[in-house]
VOGU-3710 file (C-alpha; in Angstrom, 3 decimals, decimal comma):
1> mdsasdirqq> 56,508/-30,208/66,105  58,414/-33,489/66,129  58,117/-35,570/69,270  61,191/-36,362/71,363  61,214/-39,922/70,040  61,057/-38,665/66,429  63,971/-36,285/67,050  65,964/-39,071/68,665  65,376/-41,328/65,651  66,370/-38,546/63,237
11> riekinklln> 69,621/-38,078/65,079  70,361/-41,784/65,058  69,920/-41,638/61,290  72,441/-38,781/61,188  74,881/-40,928/63,171  74,491/-43,681/60,580  75,118/-41,206/57,756  78,258/-40,024/59,478  79,417/-43,592/60,056  78,892/-44,427/56,399
21> sgvlsyaysf> 81,128/-41,458/55,578  83,816/-42,804/57,900  83,141/-40,264/60,667  82,888/-41,393/64,295  80,156/-39,703/66,283  81,904/-40,303/69,620  85,578/-39,379/69,714  88,235/-40,771/72,056  89,900/-37,473/72,938  90,602/-33,940/71,805
31> drthlaqdil> 93,638/-31,851/72,707  92,521/-28,363/73,686  94,948/-25,479/73,932  92,587/-22,806/75,249  89,288/-22,257/76,992  86,838/-19,865/75,356  87,303/-17,158/77,976  91,097/-17,409/77,694  90,827/-16,421/74,049  88,371/-13,601/74,706
41> dnidpakqpe> 90,529/-12,181/77,494  94,066/-12,802/76,357  94,427/-13,128/72,568  94,645/-9,986/70,444  94,337/-11,012/66,773  96,013/-7,781/65,643  99,127/-8,648/67,627  98,917/-12,453/67,423  97,524/-13,210/63,942  99,353/-16,539/63,604
51> vtvavggrmm> 98,333/-18,076/66,932  96,387/-21,305/66,413  93,897/-22,272/69,106  92,062/-25,525/69,777  88,752/-25,282/71,608  86,268/-27,991/72,536  82,696/-27,480/73,668  78,979/-27,745/73,039  77,391/-26,037/70,041  74,764/-23,621/71,411
61> svrlmgkasf> 73,711/-21,715/68,288  74,209/-22,029/64,538  73,589/-19,755/61,541  73,844/-21,605/58,245  74,691/-19,513/55,172  75,350/-21,808/52,245  79,109/-22,265/51,940  79,931/-20,471/55,196  78,317/-20,507/58,631  78,628/-19,069/62,117
71> ahimdqsgri> 78,048/-20,891/65,399  78,757/-20,499/69,099  80,348/-23,194/71,216  80,338/-23,290/74,991  82,874/-24,797/77,381  83,159/-24,497/81,156  84,505/-20,942/80,892  81,922/-19,433/78,527  81,045/-19,102/74,846  82,968/-18,140/71,729
81> qiyvkkdtig> 81,897/-17,709/68,115  83,311/-19,869/65,331  83,316/-19,249/61,567  83,089/-22,379/59,424  83,870/-21,970/55,722  83,614/-24,800/53,196  86,684/-23,649/51,261  88,766/-23,661/54,469  87,850/-26,985/56,102  86,997/-28,912/52,940
91> ekaydvfrll> 83,771/-30,336/51,540  83,669/-33,492/53,678  84,205/-31,645/56,963  81,613/-29,044/55,956  79,101/-31,798/55,228  79,770/-33,112/58,724  79,169/-29,641/60,133  75,801/-29,404/58,355  74,710/-32,630/60,082  75,352/-31,138/63,524
101> digdligvkg> 72,609/-30,106/65,905  72,455/-27,635/68,755  73,871/-29,436/71,771  76,466/-31,511/69,876  79,994/-31,490/71,267  82,689/-30,479/68,787  86,366/-29,597/68,716  87,755/-26,889/66,442  91,214/-25,593/65,554  92,006/-22,339/63,849
111> kvfvtrtgek> 93,112/-18,749/64,141  91,306/-15,849/65,786  89,960/-12,754/64,080  87,488/-9,990/64,919  84,269/-9,666/62,896  82,875/-6,403/61,601  80,579/-6,321/64,623  83,618/-6,557/66,927  83,199/-10,176/68,076  86,281/-12,355/68,514
121> tivveelvll> 85,811/-15,440/66,367  87,755/-18,593/65,486  88,194/-19,268/61,779  87,851/-23,050/61,764  90,621/-24,901/59,937  89,843/-28,317/61,454  86,584/-29,603/62,932  86,021/-32,828/64,882  82,731/-34,229/66,128  83,269/-35,258/69,765
131> aktlrplpiv> 79,791/-36,456/70,762  76,463/-36,458/68,914  73,441/-35,702/71,086  70,385/-37,916/70,778  68,161/-35,678/72,869  67,555/-31,988/72,139  68,308/-29,459/74,839  65,032/-28,567/76,622  64,311/-25,311/74,845  60,655/-24,369/74,786
141> kekvegdeki> 61,353/-21,195/72,827  63,945/-20,390/70,195  64,566/-17,022/68,606  65,211/-17,456/64,885  67,113/-14,791/62,991  67,574/-15,907/59,417  68,985/-19,415/59,755  70,293/-18,827/63,281  68,625/-20,398/66,305  69,330/-18,721/69,634
151> lfdqfadkel> 68,580/-20,554/72,883  66,235/-19,230/75,538  66,393/-20,863/78,967  63,004/-22,417/79,601  64,181/-25,353/81,711  62,469/-23,958/84,796  60,435/-26,865/86,167  61,918/-27,419/89,637  61,475/-31,181/89,739  62,974/-31,667/86,278
161> ryrqryvdll> 65,886/-29,395/87,160  66,718/-31,402/90,294  66,291/-34,782/88,584  68,216/-33,813/85,459  70,888/-31,619/86,987  73,140/-32,316/83,999  70,666/-30,456/81,770  70,069/-27,761/84,392  73,789/-26,977/84,401  73,873/-26,777/80,608
171> vnpdvkdvfi> 71,071/-24,289/80,134  71,170/-22,335/83,415  74,600/-20,698/83,820  73,620/-19,214/87,201  73,160/-22,735/88,565  76,707/-23,672/87,656  77,931/-20,499/89,360  76,238/-21,538/92,627  78,165/-24,804/92,682  81,447/-23,126/91,775
181> krshlvsflr> 80,939/-20,775/94,725  80,051/-23,742/96,929  83,342/-25,423/96,032  85,298/-22,243/96,747  83,468/-21,853/100,072  84,379/-25,363/101,223  87,990/-24,839/100,135  88,115/-21,595/102,127  86,759/-23,278/105,265  89,281/-26,098/104,951
191> sflenkgyle> 92,210/-23,720/104,459  91,022/-21,470/107,280  90,979/-24,352/109,756  94,253/-25,837/108,532  95,925/-22,448/108,932  94,732/-22,463/112,544  96,654/-25,712/113,029  93,645/-28,058/113,082  93,844/-31,510/111,486  91,327/-32,804/108,959
201> vetpvlqply> 90,358/-36,423/109,718  87,903/-39,083/108,554  85,546/-41,025/110,816  83,180/-43,947/110,082  80,062/-43,463/107,987  78,794/-46,915/109,016  78,442/-47,014/112,795  77,329/-49,770/115,205  75,669/-47,057/117,315  74,561/-43,678/116,021
211> ggalarpfvt> 74,847/-40,542/118,110  75,862/-36,908/118,308  72,424/-35,526/117,449  68,711/-36,004/118,072  67,587/-37,696/114,860  66,371/-40,964/113,335  69,018/-42,938/111,404  69,071/-44,946/108,213  69,546/-48,616/109,053  71,507/-51,209/107,081
221> hhntldmtly> 72,965/-54,680/107,643  76,459/-56,092/107,244  76,172/-59,650/105,969  79,609/-61,002/106,924  79,463/-59,716/110,500  75,697/-60,317/110,677  75,185/-57,013/112,442  72,994/-53,949/112,158  74,795/-50,750/111,182  73,608/-47,159/110,912
231> lriadelylk> 74,538/-44,356/108,551  75,978/-41,638/110,757  73,723/-38,794/111,829  76,739/-36,806/113,120  80,533/-37,140/113,467  80,664/-35,823/117,010  81,309/-38,860/119,205  84,143/-40,184/117,037  85,816/-36,788/116,764  85,703/-36,357/120,536
241> rlivggfegv> 87,291/-39,794/120,917  90,211/-38,300/118,970  90,410/-35,405/121,436  90,678/-38,018/124,203  93,422/-39,666/122,140  95,574/-36,551/122,197  94,656/-34,583/119,091  93,986/-31,007/120,173  92,129/-29,716/117,127  90,325/-31,943/114,604
251> feiskdfrne> 87,676/-31,306/111,958  85,782/-33,236/109,324  83,780/-32,064/106,292  81,474/-34,966/105,618  78,137/-36,344/104,503  75,671/-37,097/107,281  72,323/-38,856/106,932  69,061/-38,391/108,831  65,890/-40,341/108,154  63,555/-37,419/108,565
261> gmdrdhnpef> 61,186/-35,160/106,666  62,166/-33,144/103,602  61,506/-29,446/103,069  63,339/-26,343/101,835  65,819/-26,586/104,743  66,215/-30,385/105,006  67,574/-33,132/102,766  68,155/-36,680/104,108  71,793/-36,526/102,915  73,610/-33,310/103,766
271> tmlelyvafk> 77,088/-31,884/104,340  78,409/-30,892/107,751  81,601/-29,351/109,022  82,376/-30,460/112,575  85,288/-29,024/114,588  86,601/-29,821/118,074  89,310/-27,792/119,804  90,820/-28,830/123,148  91,203/-26,381/126,059  88,595/-23,982/124,596
281> dyvfmmdlve> 84,941/-23,172/125,349  81,842/-21,963/123,516  82,813/-18,284/123,784  86,015/-19,048/121,867  83,943/-20,905/119,273  81,552/-17,991/118,780  84,486/-15,717/118,005  85,920/-18,313/115,609  82,593/-18,679/113,755  82,346/-14,909/113,288
291> emiggvcrei> 85,879/-14,796/111,926  85,386/-17,814/109,638  82,006/-16,994/108,089  82,860/-13,315/107,933  85,982/-14,352/106,005  83,878/-16,392/103,568  81,706/-13,345/102,840  84,695/-11,123/102,182  86,916/-13,576/100,288  84,354/-15,499/98,192
301> fnrtelpfhd> 81,541/-12,951/97,827  83,512/-9,696/98,255  80,945/-8,127/100,603  79,215/-8,581/103,939  75,726/-7,498/102,852  74,114/-10,208/100,737  70,600/-10,579/99,273  68,357/-13,425/100,395  64,805/-13,645/99,063  63,650/-10,023/98,952
311> riinfrtpwk> 65,763/-8,778/101,861  69,413/-8,122/102,734  71,368/-10,100/105,333  74,064/-8,057/107,051  76,999/-10,334/107,947  79,126/-7,509/109,309  80,636/-8,564/112,655  80,247/-8,562/115,617  76,929/-10,433/115,637  74,152/-10,158/118,184
321> rltyldaikq> 74,204/-12,559/121,155  70,948/-13,374/122,974  70,135/-16,046/125,565  67,594/-18,714/124,659  65,132/-17,831/127,442  65,508/-14,069/126,894  64,711/-14,585/123,207  61,469/-16,376/124,129  60,600/-13,706/126,671  61,293/-10,982/124,109
331> etgldfedss> 58,897/-12,505/121,550  56,158/-13,982/123,793  56,424/-12,175/127,119  56,793/-15,580/128,854  59,500/-16,021/131,490  60,440/-19,706/131,812  63,521/-19,240/133,948  61,857/-20,591/137,105  58,661/-22,096/135,663  57,361/-25,519/136,685
341> deemasaakk> 56,453/-28,181/134,123  52,765/-27,479/134,759  53,189/-23,749/134,185  55,055/-24,387/130,932  52,375/-26,813/129,688  49,705/-24,249/130,533  51,602/-21,538/128,629  51,927/-23,807/125,597  48,190/-24,457/125,652  47,442/-20,713/125,764
351> lqldieaeag> 49,724/-20,290/122,722  47,603/-22,934/120,939  50,554/-25,252/120,394  49,800/-28,868/119,549  52,061/-30,632/122,068  51,553/-34,159/123,421  50,321/-34,374/126,991  53,385/-36,383/128,032  55,872/-33,916/126,509  58,583/-32,781/128,891
361> rgkivdeifs> 59,672/-29,185/129,475  62,394/-29,525/126,872  59,925/-30,377/124,102  57,590/-27,594/125,183  60,179/-24,831/125,273  61,697/-26,070/122,000  58,324/-25,872/120,249  57,725/-22,357/121,563  61,165/-21,241/120,432  60,745/-22,814/116,974
371> rfvepklwdp> 57,339/-21,251/116,433  57,784/-17,745/117,821  61,512/-16,946/117,866  63,302/-18,648/114,950  61,354/-16,910/112,152  62,274/-13,493/113,625  66,064/-14,094/113,597  67,122/-12,509/110,291  70,616/-11,024/110,610  73,199/-13,407/112,151
381> tfiidfplel> 72,307/-13,962/115,809  73,916/-16,258/118,356  71,266/-17,807/120,612  73,176/-18,927/123,718  72,677/-20,823/126,988  70,184/-23,548/126,048  68,136/-25,506/128,612  69,796/-28,684/129,877  66,955/-30,870/128,543  67,765/-29,849/124,963
391> splakkhrsk> 71,528/-30,361/125,185  72,550/-33,893/126,247  76,161/-33,438/125,084  76,792/-29,861/126,282  78,516/-28,854/129,507  76,349/-27,407/132,285  76,557/-23,638/132,458  79,215/-22,538/134,923  76,921/-19,945/136,586  73,315/-20,550/135,438
401> pglterfelf> 71,600/-23,647/136,899  69,461/-25,631/134,463  71,246/-24,240/131,418  74,175/-25,349/129,265  77,045/-23,601/127,519  75,665/-23,994/124,037  74,954/-21,670/121,139  73,232/-21,894/117,805  73,743/-19,372/115,011  70,529/-18,350/113,251
411> vagmeicnaf> 70,341/-16,451/109,968  67,154/-15,708/108,014  65,187/-17,929/110,380  67,463/-20,946/109,834  69,873/-22,672/112,197  73,336/-22,625/110,605  75,656/-23,642/113,462  75,407/-25,591/116,697  78,221/-25,471/119,265  78,993/-26,396/122,871
421> selndpldqr> 81,429/-26,195/125,647  81,589/-29,972/125,396  80,553/-32,140/128,298  83,722/-33,871/129,548  82,450/-35,335/132,844  81,836/-39,067/132,177  79,525/-39,468/135,184  77,363/-36,541/134,131  77,393/-37,860/130,552  76,187/-41,281/131,715
431> erfeeqarqr> 73,287/-39,705/133,606  72,257/-37,763/130,514  72,484/-40,827/128,285  70,282/-42,666/130,785  67,761/-39,823/130,686  67,798/-40,041/126,894  67,127/-43,779/127,217  64,086/-43,043/129,399  62,803/-40,583/126,809  63,333/-43,198/124,122
441> sagdeeamll> 61,339/-45,752/126,134  58,573/-43,168/126,421  58,341/-42,993/122,623  60,889/-40,382/121,540  62,458/-42,039/118,479  65,050/-39,258/118,131  66,493/-39,654/121,645  70,136/-40,762/121,817  71,382/-44,282/122,435  73,681/-45,033/125,347
451> dedylramey> 77,191/-45,488/123,911  79,322/-47,453/126,372  82,494/-47,187/124,289  82,205/-43,403/124,159  81,716/-43,338/127,938  84,782/-45,573/128,335  86,795/-43,128/126,221  85,614/-40,237/128,393  86,698/-42,090/131,527  90,292/-41,893/130,255
461> gmpptaglgi> 89,910/-38,121/130,547  88,813/-35,581/127,938  90,219/-32,059/128,271  87,911/-29,037/128,220  86,790/-28,825/124,593  84,828/-26,533/122,320  82,796/-28,238/119,598  81,072/-26,889/116,492  78,844/-28,154/113,681  78,063/-26,032/110,598
471> gidrlvmllt> 75,453/-26,983/107,998  77,326/-26,357/104,750  74,230/-26,652/102,540  72,281/-24,049/104,497  75,252/-21,710/104,581  75,551/-21,948/100,788  71,793/-21,306/100,474  72,106/-18,075/102,389  75,208/-16,789/100,648  74,023/-17,587/97,099
481> nspsirdvil> 70,401/-16,461/97,575  69,091/-19,974/96,913  65,541/-20,533/98,216  65,787/-24,313/98,734  68,432/-26,729/99,966  67,865/-28,663/96,736  69,230/-25,673/94,822  72,664/-26,145/96,431  72,921/-29,957/96,336  73,899/-31,256/92,926
491> fptmrpek> 71,780/-34,404/93,173  69,183/-33,983/95,925  67,055/-36,890/97,163  63,902/-37,257/95,046  60,879/-39,499/94,895  61,137/-42,214/92,201  60,123/-41,073/88,739  56,696/-42,240/87,604
//
């Protein structure tokens, strides 16, 4: 078998042959009249025998038969067969066709007919080479029938697929379908929120102070201003400034960045939807999330029961609602409602959790929840009323001391949404920022920074507000049965190639 470098050199020689014949291997444009699927669905050769079509795409199979040949070309809509006859397109054009390889991009014009086997086919009257490929498509196996080569998808190596997404999309049609659905999902969310009267806005990616989440940032430097800047870890504090400024419903669909570990649920660059609505609370936001994600299931996927891994997720509403501490009690038998720090540390030790001696009650209860509760939350479940220590931006619960009005939506063991009745008391917010600063001094690199400008904005008065963040990538994972976040990000972060 020829090596990749040998094949590349052979194709360069073909380009030179074409050039010597006056044929460009890389065209400037091609005027298409139809996509492949348009022809298959809408043109009846018996009723429209004189209709001429122009189709452009990638050649995916070829069957050479002397003075006449068949091939299939693929565009974004699908594949269609073409029939190339020397007597019809002329000797020079047929010689060009015989120099083509699987993967080359071509444009054809001609009329449509149906073969004896019932396949709609374009009789090529004109053929144009649009782009000659230097690299073969990554086909480990080809089925050969006569002179025809039929592709088999063997581009399955995960790392290669993520690095060379352009090839992955070419040979794995299901991959392209995931990203089409992702686009439709984002469009639905945007339209849903706009129809509610909420305004889409843009906030800074480069921030002098990062905040809105517990995470480590990426750090950069602005030369002209000679100042350190951070890639945002969340949009929250800027969006809530807009609520202070008089907007009563704002949202942003944006890229956020967190300098943290990578696994099937985490990528350093990810997409978030954040929404803030004035005069509402977290109960309102739970109802809105049910309506919005339920709508995605029905409108984009046409059902509310969807496969994920080897199980079914039932998105039919209403969804279960369970308090944070009750969920822990249900899975471990431990009741932390009135426990002291010492009792919680002792319980963690009995559960054989590796927690630092100086960890506070928030870290302890969070580790217990992550280990024993999260993996059990399969169908959509709202976990509500989080401990105060875990929620520095959420409003204290109106009737439960030590808790906040916060919920997270879990599906298939993953957090999908995080939402609060937003803290709008500037004095309380300052105290919590100061507590975060103490945790940071004690070594917690993910603790929040104290943002004086945000506190100043709050002191002008922020109305009661409901806030929401949805991880778009994880939502797409669940709804498209994709096992890794890298499967739903076109160009995920990767280690450098060796």
